[in-house]
C-alpha positions in Angstrom: -0.1 0.0 0.1 1.5 3.5 -0.8 2.3 6.4 1.2 -0.2 9.1 0.9 2.2 12.3 0.0 0.9 16.1 1.0 0.8 18.2 -1.5 2.8 21.7 -0.8 1.4 24.7 0.4 -0.2 27.0 -2.5 1.1 30.7 -2.6 -0.5 33.6 -1.9 -1.7 35.1 -5.1 0.4 38.0 -6.6 -2.9 40.3 -6.5 -3.3 40.9 -2.8 0.4 41.2 -2.7 0.5 44.0 -5.0 -2.8 45.7 -3.5 -1.1 45.3 -0.4 1.9 47.2 -1.3 -0.2 50.0 -2.7 -2.1 50.4 0.4 1.1 51.1 2.6 2.0 53.3 0.1 -1.2 55.5 -0.5 -1.0 55.6 3.3 2.8 56.6 3.3 1.8 59.9 1.0 -1.3 60.3 3.0 0.6 61.1 6.2 3.3 63.3 4.2 0.5 65.0 2.9 -0.7 65.9 6.5 2.0 67.1 8.6 3.3 69.2 5.7 -0.2 70.4 5.6 -0.6 70.7 9.1 2.9 72.7 8.8 1.6 74.9 6.6 -1.6 76.2 8.5 -0.3 76.5 11.4 2.1 79.0 10.0 -0.5 80.8 8.0 -2.7 80.8 11.8 0.4 81.5 13.8 -0.5 84.6 16.0 3.0 84.6 17.0 4.7 85.1 13.5 5.8 88.3 11.9 6.0 89.4 8.3 8.4 92.0 7.1 7.3 94.6 5.0 9.5 97.2 3.3 7.1 100.3 2.6 10.7 102.6 2.1 10.4 105.4 -0.9 12.4 105.8 -3.3 16.0 107.3 -2.9 15.6 110.8 -3.7 19.3 112.5 -5.6 19.4 115.7 -3.5 22.9 116.9 -5.4 25.9 116.1 -7.3 29.4 117.2 -6.5 32.6 117.4 -9.0 35.6 116.4 -7.0 38.9 117.1 -7.9 40.6 115.5 -4.6 42.8 112.4 -4.9 42.1 109.8 -1.5 45.9 108.8 -0.6 46.0 106.9 2.3 43.2 105.5 4.7 43.5 105.0 8.3 41.4 102.2 10.7 40.7 102.8 14.0 39.0 101.2 16.9 38.0 103.3 20.1 36.3 102.0 23.0 33.8 104.2 24.9 33.2 104.2 28.6 30.4 106.5 29.2 28.8 107.0 32.5 25.8 109.1 34.0 25.4 109.7 37.8 22.2 111.5 39.3 23.5 113.5 42.4 21.9 111.8 45.4 20.5 108.2 44.6 22.5 104.8 43.9 23.6 103.8 40.7 21.1 101.0 40.9 18.3 103.5 41.6 19.0 106.0 38.9 22.4 106.3 36.8 24.1 104.1 33.5 27.1 102.8 32.3 27.8 101.6 28.5 30.6 99.9 27.0 30.4 100.8 23.1 32.9 99.5 20.4 33.3 101.9 17.7 35.4 101.0 14.7 35.9 102.8 11.1 37.9 104.8 8.8 39.1 108.5 8.0 40.5 108.9 4.9 43.0 111.5 4.0 42.9 113.2 0.8 44.7 116.3 -1.2 42.4 118.6 -3.0 43.6 119.5 -6.5 41.4 121.9 -6.8 43.4 124.1 -4.5 46.0 124.2 -6.5 46.4 128.2 -7.5 48.1 130.3 -10.4 51.6 129.2 -9.8 50.9 125.8 -8.3 52.4 124.3 -12.3 55.6 125.4 -13.3 57.3 123.7 -16.8 61.0 124.9 -18.0 61.6 126.0 -21.6 62.7 122.6 -22.8 59.7 120.9 -21.0 62.6 118.2 -19.6 61.4 119.7 -15.9 58.3 120.7 -13.9 57.8 122.2 -10.8 54.2 121.4 -9.2 53.1 122.8 -5.6 50.1 121.3 -3.9 48.1 121.7 -0.2 48.8 119.7 1.9 46.7 116.8 2.9 43.1 117.3 4.6 41.0 114.2 6.8 37.7 113.6 6.2 35.3 112.9 8.5 35.1 109.5 10.2 33.0 106.9 9.2 32.0 104.4 12.0 31.3 100.9 10.1 28.3 99.9 12.0 28.9 96.6 11.4 31.6 96.8 13.8 30.5 98.9 16.4 28.0 97.8 18.9 27.2 97.9 22.7 29.4 95.6 24.7 28.3 96.1 28.1 25.5 98.5 29.4 23.8 98.9 33.3 21.1 100.6 33.9 19.4 101.8 37.1 15.8 100.9 38.3 14.3 104.6 37.0 16.4 104.2 33.4 14.9 101.1 33.0 11.1 101.8 33.5 11.8 105.4 31.6 12.8 103.7 29.0 9.8 101.1 29.2 7.0 103.7 29.1 8.8 105.9 26.4 7.4 105.9 22.8 11.3 106.7 21.5 13.9 105.3 24.0 17.3 106.1 24.2 19.0 105.6 21.4 23.1 105.5 20.5 23.4 108.5 18.6 24.9 109.9 21.7 27.7 106.9 22.1 28.0 107.1 17.9 28.7 110.8 17.9 31.2 110.7 20.8 33.3 107.5 19.4 33.3 109.9 16.0 35.3 112.8 17.9 37.6 110.2 19.4 38.2 108.4 16.3 39.0 112.4 15.0 41.3 113.6 17.7 42.8 110.1 17.2 43.5 110.8 13.2 44.8 113.9 13.8 47.6 113.3 16.0 48.3 110.2 14.1 51.0 110.2 10.5 47.8 109.9 8.7 48.5 113.3 6.6 51.6 112.9 5.9 51.2 109.6 5.0 48.7 111.1 2.0 51.0 113.6 1.4 53.8 111.3 0.7 51.6 108.9 -1.4 50.7 111.7 -3.3 53.8 112.6 -4.2 55.3 109.2 -5.4 51.8 109.4 -7.3 52.6 112.9 -9.4 56.2 111.8 -9.6 55.2 108.5 -11.4 52.6 109.9 -13.7 55.0 113.3 -14.8 58.3 111.1 -15.5 55.9 108.8 -17.8 54.5 111.7 -19.8 58.5 112.6 -20.9 59.4 115.3 -17.8 63.1 114.2 -16.7 63.3 116.0 -13.5 59.9 116.2 -11.6 59.7 118.3 -8.0 56.7 118.1 -5.7 56.4 120.9 -3.4 54.0 121.8 -0.5 52.4 125.3 0.0 53.9 125.5 3.1 57.4 124.8 1.7 60.2 127.1 0.8 
């Protein structure tokens, strides 16, 4: 008598497996859409969100000035302004402030060629020699760099804090910028910046005039004999 043999189990049909994969893929897509939609909805309904709108007016050109100056040198300066304000009869914790402000900027030194008067340029008869008389270099107003200028530290009394909180226009940093510009301008005046500008201008003119064919070039300043 022959032993009975069991038939191997049949594999599940391919169609249900494909439907299961499609269902899982569709479910994943729906979940992604729900997450994205929730984020978009929250950003739209978020009451604490801020929007920046630029309503600035077009830039107005007020004037144009012709320049006849040579920018001969630039000095970069940095100063730490320590500004303290005290009340006469109150402690600093109640009324008073102290601010440390780092001011950084540049000062340009220039020679104004428009200041060359009559007789400022003398050429020899054979056109081999030339003499130029120039005014001395001057300094521009300091130009503070807002990106490198900042309040390093600040202490304020209780009344100062309350005053700034209640004021519609709290105290700004204008006084600090003005004081930093003043100190940088004084430092530029005491530095070698103007002398460096004089020498740079002299070298520049000598090179140009010799390139024009003059064999001897003399550059003097108005206060030189």
